[in-house]
C-alpha positions in Angstrom: -2.6 9.6 -18.5 -3.0 9.0 -22.6 -4.0 5.6 -24.1 -0.3 4.8 -25.1 1.0 5.3 -21.5 -1.9 3.3 -20.1 -1.3 0.3 -22.3 2.4 0.5 -21.8 1.9 0.6 -17.9 -0.5 -2.1 -17.8 1.7 -4.4 -19.9 4.6 -3.6 -18.1 3.2 -4.1 -14.6 1.6 -7.6 -15.8 4.5 -9.0 -18.1 7.6 -7.2 -17.2 8.8 -7.2 -20.8 12.4 -6.7 -22.1 11.0 -4.6 -24.8 7.7 -2.9 -25.5 6.6 -0.7 -28.2 3.0 0.8 -28.5 2.0 2.4 -31.7 -1.1 4.4 -32.1 -2.8 3.8 -35.5 -6.0 5.5 -34.7 -5.5 8.3 -37.1 -5.5 5.7 -40.0 -9.0 4.6 -38.9 -10.9 7.9 -38.9 -14.6 7.5 -39.6 -14.3 3.6 -38.8 -17.3 2.5 -36.5 -14.9 1.7 -33.6 -13.2 5.1 -34.0 -16.6 6.8 -33.8 -17.3 5.2 -30.5 -13.9 6.4 -29.2 -11.8 3.2 -29.2 -8.3 3.4 -30.6 -6.4 1.2 -33.1 -3.0 0.1 -31.6 0.1 -2.2 -32.6 2.0 -3.7 -29.7 5.3 -5.3 -30.1 6.3 -7.1 -26.9 9.3 -9.2 -25.9 9.0 -10.9 -22.7 10.3 -13.9 -20.8 6.8 -14.4 -19.5 5.7 -15.8 -22.7 8.1 -18.9 -22.5 6.0 -22.0 -22.7 3.0 -20.1 -23.9 1.2 -20.6 -27.2 0.4 -17.7 -29.3 -3.3 -17.8 -28.0 -2.1 -17.7 -24.3 0.2 -14.8 -25.1 -2.7 -12.9 -26.6 -4.9 -13.7 -23.6 -2.3 -12.6 -21.1 -2.2 -9.3 -22.9 -5.9 -8.9 -23.2 -6.1 -9.8 -19.2 -3.5 -7.2 -18.6 -5.3 -4.5 -20.7 -8.7 -5.5 -18.8 -11.5 -3.1 -19.1 -9.7 -0.8 -21.4 -10.3 -3.5 -24.2 -14.0 -2.7 -23.9 -13.5 1.2 -23.8 -10.3 2.5 -24.8 -9.2 0.1 -27.4 -11.1 -0.9 -30.5 -8.5 -2.9 -32.3 -5.2 -4.3 -31.1 -2.5 -6.0 -33.5 -0.1 -7.9 -31.3 3.4 -9.2 -32.0 4.3 -11.1 -28.9 7.9 -12.9 -28.5 10.0 -14.6 -26.0 13.6 -12.9 -26.0 14.9 -16.2 -27.8 12.4 -15.9 -30.6 13.3 -12.3 -31.0 
């Protein structure tokens, strides 16, 4: 399974999003220290009712928790845009 599919699967399982887009930006960071170690750079745009009544920090923590160990091995940098359906 590639990294995009892994991220998509983990976030879908944990947060049941209405919409989820995962963009691999690793190619833009070639030579960067994190890239040298094998970690990728990704953008996540996620819309989920699970974010209702959560602060931005809580939303990010929920995403990091869903990604688990991949945040230490497969992902070096993650840009997150997390919305409730009403916000989007």
